N, C-alpha and C positions, 0 to 999 in steps of 0.2 A: 504493497502500500507503497504509495505517493504522500510527500507532503497535501493541508490537508489549505484550499486557498480560503485565502478568507476576506471579507469585505468588510473590509474595517471601512467605512461610507454609512453601514446603518451601525454608527455607533455612537450613540450619544446623542441623537438627531434632537436635535427643537427647531421649528415653526414659526413666522412671525408673522403677519400679512403688513403690508402698507401700501402708503398711498407712493405718487412716483414723481417726481420733480421733473419741471416742465420748464423747454424755453423758447419763449414767441410761444406759445401753446400746441406746443408736442412735445408727447410724454420724449426722454431725453433715454430712457433703460424701451429696448424693441427685441421682438423675439431673439434678433441677433446674438445681445444678449443671456441668456439664457448663459446660467457657468460661471458667468466675471465676476469676480469682486461688484462688491454695493458698498457704498457709506451712507450715512447718513447727512442727510442735506437741509433738511428744516424736521416742524416741529410730525411728527411719524410718516418722517416723508425721505426718500432712498433713491440714490443717482448713484451709477456707475465712481466707482475709484478715482478720483485726480492723486496727482506726484505730490506725496506728502500727508495725505488725508486720513481718516483710524479710519481705518477696517476693520466695514460690519459683519459682511458675511456672506454665501456667495447665494445670486438672485439660480434661485433652481425653475420659476415660476411666472407666466406672466397670464394675466385673464383677458379673455375676450381677444382682439388684432391690435396688427399693428399702425391699422385703419379707425384703431377708436381714442380719440387721445383724448386724455381727460377723465377719462371713466375706465381704467384699465386698473389693479393694481395689481401690486408686486408680494409676491412670497417668498421669504430670505430663507438659507438656514443662520444663524443664526448660535450654533452649537451641535459641539460633537466635532467626528472627522469626515474633512473635505478636502478637491481638489480644485482647486482654482487657478488663471495665470498667471508667468509671473515676467519681472523685468525688471532691467538691472537696482541696484544694486540685487544679481538675483541672491537667494535666500536659503544658506546652506543648514542641515538637517542639526538640528538644537536651540534653533535660531527663533526669534519670534520678528512677524510682521504690516511695515503699518500701506495702507492704499499706493499704491501707484497710478501712471496713471493710462485711462484706458480702460476701467477696469480691471486690473492689473492688480498683484500683490507686489511686495518690494520688503529686501532686507530691513528693519527697523535700526535707526539709530540709534549707538550712546546712553546707552543715561546719561543726562550734561544737567548744569547750574539752571539753563535756557529749560528744560521740557517746564510742557503750561501747570496751571493750576491741575491738582488731583492726578499728576503724575505722566510716565509716560509714555505716548497713547501707542504703543506695540500689541499687539496683541495675539494668543494660540504660540504651540512652539509644532517646527518644523519637524515634521518625521519621515519625507519621504524627498528626492526632488528627484521630477525628469528632465537631466541637462536644463538650457534653456529656456523652454518653455512651462511646464506646470509646473505646482508642491503642494503639497501632498500637510496636513496640518492637522492639529490639533486645535480646537476653538474651545473652552471654555474660560 
């Protein structure tokens, strides 16, 4: 008998539903963004991560269709094991992440005296890295 495959992405999963940030009356999240990293952009509102933003979780679903701007809601995985796209500076196993440009995550900076009130915005623990394309992390 071989080694049993593990489905870590089903471990400790918590989902939450949010409104979607709009720019000029158009939703900032579309079907093509499913699987990407998101950030909080306003009261109960999410959008794609931007460089240096606080990583909230992974977009896993959107209601309705891309043509339904202003009527859709986003389902976001906010806890558990997840895989998201990454950008430079690429995280390594054991490190934490912050938001990168265009719905990605990247290596969190070291703790410093200029971190925001409430502490460093880094989240999660990276448990695997797939080259320069994605990382798997535990978000708790």
